[in-house]
C-alpha positions as CSV (number, residue, x, y, z in Angstrom):
1,M,-17.5,51.6,-18.5
2,V,-14.0,52.0,-17.1
3,V,-11.2,52.3,-19.6
4,R,-7.8,51.1,-18.6
5,S,-4.6,52.1,-20.1
6,P,-2.0,49.4,-20.9
7,R,0.2,50.9,-18.3
8,S,-2.3,50.1,-15.6
9,A,-2.6,46.6,-16.8
10,R,1.1,46.1,-16.5
11,S,1.2,47.7,-13.0
12,A,-1.8,45.3,-11.8
13,A,0.1,42.3,-13.3
14,A,3.3,43.3,-11.3
15,A,1.4,43.8,-8.2
16,G,-0.2,40.3,-8.6
17,L,3.4,38.9,-9.4
18,G,4.7,40.7,-6.2
19,L,2.0,39.4,-4.0
20,A,2.7,35.7,-5.4
21,L,6.4,36.2,-4.7
22,A,5.8,37.5,-1.1
23,S,3.7,34.4,-0.3
24,L,6.3,32.1,-1.8
25,A,8.8,34.0,0.5
26,I,6.7,33.5,3.4
27,G,6.1,29.8,2.9
28,A,9.8,29.4,2.4
29,V,10.6,31.2,5.7
30,H,7.7,29.4,7.7
31,P,7.2,26.0,6.2
32,I,4.1,23.9,6.9
33,P,4.8,21.4,9.6
34,P,4.9,17.8,8.4
35,A,2.1,16.9,10.8
36,L,-0.3,19.5,9.1
37,A,0.9,18.8,5.5
38,R,-0.5,15.3,5.2
39,P,-2.2,13.2,7.9
40,Q,-0.6,10.1,8.9
41,E,-2.2,6.9,7.9
42,P,-2.7,4.3,10.7
43,A,-0.4,1.4,11.0
44,F,-1.2,-1.8,9.1
45,P,-2.6,-4.5,11.3
46,S,0.2,-6.7,12.5
47,E,0.2,-10.5,11.8
48,Q,-0.2,-10.9,15.6
49,E,-3.5,-8.9,15.6
50,L,-4.9,-10.9,12.6
51,R,-3.8,-14.1,14.1
52,E,-5.6,-13.2,17.5
53,L,-8.8,-12.3,15.6
54,Q,-8.5,-15.5,13.6
55,Q,-8.2,-17.5,17.0
56,L,-11.4,-15.7,18.2
57,V,-13.3,-16.6,15.1
58,F,-12.3,-20.1,15.4
59,A,-13.4,-20.2,19.1
60,C,-16.6,-18.7,18.2
61,G,-17.4,-21.4,15.7
62,R,-16.2,-24.1,18.1
63,E,-17.8,-22.9,21.4
64,N,-20.8,-21.0,20.1
65,S,-20.6,-18.8,23.1
66,S,-21.1,-15.2,23.5
67,T,-17.6,-14.2,24.8
68,P,-15.4,-15.2,21.8
69,C,-18.1,-14.2,19.3
70,D,-18.5,-10.6,20.9
71,Q,-14.8,-10.2,21.1
72,A,-14.5,-11.2,17.4
73,R,-17.1,-8.6,16.2
74,L,-15.7,-5.9,18.5
75,R,-12.0,-6.4,16.9
76,A,-13.3,-6.7,13.3
77,D,-15.4,-3.6,13.6
78,P,-12.6,-0.8,13.7
79,L,-10.7,-2.7,10.9
80,L,-13.7,-2.1,8.6
81,D,-12.8,1.5,8.3
82,H,-9.0,1.1,7.9
83,P,-8.1,3.0,4.8
84,R,-5.2,0.7,3.9
85,L,-6.8,-2.8,4.0
86,P,-7.9,-3.9,0.7
87,G,-11.7,-4.5,-0.2
88,S,-11.3,-8.3,0.0
89,C,-10.1,-8.1,3.4
90,K,-12.9,-6.0,4.3
91,D,-15.4,-8.3,2.9
92,V,-14.1,-11.0,5.2
93,L,-14.2,-8.6,8.1
94,W,-17.9,-8.0,7.2
95,Q,-18.5,-11.8,7.1
96,I,-17.1,-12.0,10.7
97,R,-19.5,-9.4,11.9
98,E,-22.5,-11.2,10.4
99,L,-21.4,-14.7,11.2
100,A,-19.9,-14.5,14.6
101,V,-23.0,-14.4,16.6
102,V,-24.5,-17.1,19.1
103,A,-26.6,-19.7,17.2
104,G,-29.4,-21.8,18.6
105,T,-27.6,-24.8,17.2
106,N,-24.0,-25.0,16.3
107,S,-24.3,-26.8,13.1
108,F,-21.5,-28.0,11.0
109,N,-22.2,-25.5,8.3
110,R,-22.0,-22.5,10.8
111,R,-18.6,-23.8,12.1
112,D,-17.2,-24.5,8.5
113,Q,-18.3,-21.0,7.3
114,L,-16.5,-19.4,10.4
115,D,-13.4,-21.6,9.9
116,R,-13.3,-20.7,6.3
117,T,-13.7,-16.9,7.2
118,G,-10.8,-17.1,9.7
119,I,-8.5,-18.7,7.2
120,D,-9.3,-16.2,4.7
121,L,-8.7,-13.3,7.2
122,V,-5.0,-14.1,7.5
123,R,-4.6,-14.9,3.9
124,L,-6.3,-11.6,2.6
125,C,-5.5,-9.0,5.2
126,Q,-1.7,-9.6,5.7
127,Q,0.4,-6.9,4.4
128,R,1.8,-7.7,1.0
129,R,5.6,-7.2,1.1
130,P,7.3,-6.5,-2.2
131,A,9.0,-9.6,-3.7
132,P,12.7,-9.3,-3.8
133,S,14.1,-8.4,-7.1
134,A,16.4,-10.9,-9.0
135,P,20.0,-9.7,-9.2
136,S,20.8,-8.5,-12.6
137,T,23.8,-10.0,-14.4
138,S,25.9,-8.5,-17.0
139,P,25.3,-9.9,-20.6
140,G,27.2,-12.9,-21.4
141,A,28.3,-13.6,-17.7
142,G,27.7,-17.2,-17.1
143,S,25.1,-17.6,-20.1
144,G,27.3,-19.9,-22.1
145,N,25.1,-23.1,-21.4
146,R,21.8,-21.4,-22.0
147,R,19.6,-22.2,-24.9
148,P,16.9,-19.9,-26.0
149,M,13.6,-21.0,-24.6
150,F,11.4,-20.8,-27.6
151,G,14.0,-21.0,-30.4
152,P,14.9,-24.0,-32.4
153,S,16.8,-26.6,-30.4
154,Q,20.6,-26.8,-31.1
155,Q,22.2,-30.0,-31.6
156,P,25.7,-30.3,-30.1
């Protein structure tokens, strides 16, 4: 059993504090480059890219040939791993991978499913832009003609 004196405990704490301060000083002199600090997220798919994929899905349903169907699946596949796309968008992309295949007969139901999937693609996968906030007005500025919405009606 090793017995330590209070003085050795203080010196150990001071040494630990000194080591922590030294590492902070080194970090201040040599900061971590931004490229190493946090990996960049891939860019959100553009509206043009989504529209091109939508057109391929429509062509696959209309023509029932391997060229547009294969292209639609090839373009949808890498988007499934995109970290910024919502789950609902990835569900639509998965449907494209499953439905965009050449069928023996091009039935109305098949074309309709592909058309609905193409419409959902643009609707669910577009990047949402924040709505512009309404300009704030100062209290009493131009509010002389307003009535309370749920209060008792006022008779003039």
